[in-house]
Steps between C-alpha positions, in 0.01 A plus 500: 500500500819701607469720790450861433807704553469723792611865426737627759386768714689819429584716800504873454740733678337624815411863537545643848269747658795755518488498121840341449393400145337770286318484173817394296555214736145390443530519126817313521347224711205475242750460210702231689169309567417506131848381382511217752154381394607501137808298571297244706265446214773433248723267727412127550289405794760300670751789485263783588705737725342622821575798719579482875363751755790742414400503122802279384466226245552137633483166329198284559549261797735721675386640829396867469659735738285691752453865479808676641723183480794470269497272188593137534806562286653828561794428274278419193420774267168635548258539221440850384199666630406627151620248239497617130211320328511347155236750390435850630224477749174684446450820687271459791269792542489630854159584600489821708130476583410821307301458178644669178332835426299492165617689224285807437475616133398838376143556393432358141796261520501125533777247559577310168721190496795478264556251232706194638458280195717498181383786278324422179702801337765692669425866590555756764279711704624850562387793719649855553777347720601201292407141455251328726366147535243393248166471651291183449190642331242379263403726206169469348458627139324425182672355184329399177160560658558265786580598867830358636661495854866459488789553763718798457806322347281319253347848393855634450578196280179569292611859475846407378330270243271790389790730452685251294178453293451876469853551366472210272165644362679833448778345312254301281311819425820678398626207282147494340509866414845466370393209294206677360741807403746259331208336308382830376851588392540166334182552305635838378824348399323207318279760319800707398681191377199395297485848345863483400465148347198632306694796359795269435285264296339808315830626404646172386188410302457838313789650313332839467438536867855385573642760275266772645609398857867496408482849358320627802755348725791653294340840510450479887859392565683757295752726685256795459212305653714370788628852568135628490393240768796587717419876482136403584600308803721773622219750453266275692760459790540882507129559511472248779773676696350841432167383636643371807687830569201702413289288744762559780507869431117520500489344842742745628304805337193385663650461849709808503291755308139389426406377839641794701331744258158339557562506888590873469186597309266303726658655800470849367134433369348264756151487320664312213573139572802292389291280278380800297841629446629136411217471247587836338867401493422184333307670220812729450754225491293294243598748228860405546483119511698292243395151392797263450520124436606469862210716643369840550719763646555871543799645306747674734503790260148565586562570873538858439173528327337326787645740741372796305154339479488469865573870547285635207211267519457290808587780768245759346229242471560398864496853612164579312342185643621587851370855482164384372479255797614743755271778382196253517611392837532860629165599337322219676662579832398871465151409410467268791646765730248768366208259542598438855528873582170584334330225694651629831393861407144386421472300822616807701270735317207263562588480862520872545165537320344240728638677812370829369150362437503335843570826671247693288225238584580517864455870519179514286317199660241564764501339830417134460512525115755339287624245756591190343310192645669222700430272221704702239704277277882503526654707233695312245891559490622768252712346221435702199396865416135382440490342849607827649248694308220258603612503863505889503145500342366254742647700808350822375148355450529335834599822673199678334269226619451319175559134464631358163241296312581130508 
């Protein structure tokens, strides 16, 4: 067996007590040691360089210089202290002896690792400030009645497939609806074509029917008939235009005259509501409605009559209704006030009579007579005229020495 290769001892730069070498020198020394060890491992065993006491490289077999002595060959080019390696050396962590402080997260937050593998579907995770790294999470959900647990990027892929399926389903539904409409139109066209074919066969198979249809066609396509149809079309167009113009004028009439008139009446007569005025106005306007092929409308020529109806019919009716309601309200308020005054007067009279009877009984009573017992019942509070009269009678009887029978 070959003898094991003895690794050379690497001497580090001495650090004096006076602090000649600082922290930077110590880091540089550690880096040189790592580089020299890497070179020693890659070179053959017979040509493994060594260092002398001064830290210089010497060939194997040559005497190493003692510390403080010059090298054997002063004229020879010295090897650099930090040769450039073939590959960049790995960073050597410097232990400072102090443990790293743990990261403290806010309440309710946990550290989540990010996705380091290739994504199943590309996506981005954004917050209020911009894009952030995608967290490596598992999403649990139910699909087709079964519980599934997939990573976040797989869920995004499933969602993209679902969007595609949804859009495809929408396009299929649209195409199906259009196909049904086209089918219905095709059936109508087929039915019309069948009707024309039947009419054609009937005309060609029956001379009398053919002559009748020919005469009817010639009658409908005379110059007079074509002129009548053109005039009728012009009249229809004029009526349609008139209906549109009347509808626009009706909206303006309602917004500029009817609505302000209703607001003025209800403001002057507050006991009459807007709904009541509107119902009355609707009954008046129904007299002037005109029915046309395009709808029902009020002729603009009737706007003056509607204004007169508001002045001559709706306003007097609203005034009468307001006066009746106001009179009823005032009568009710007067009756209530009179009843309250009568009740107060009756209570005052009853109290005066009771005081008068109490004074009379005190003067007429003998010594020791007419004094109420210690067990006399507490009088009831006076609320009505009858209570006041009963209290006055009880006090009078007590002052005269009589007790009310139970």
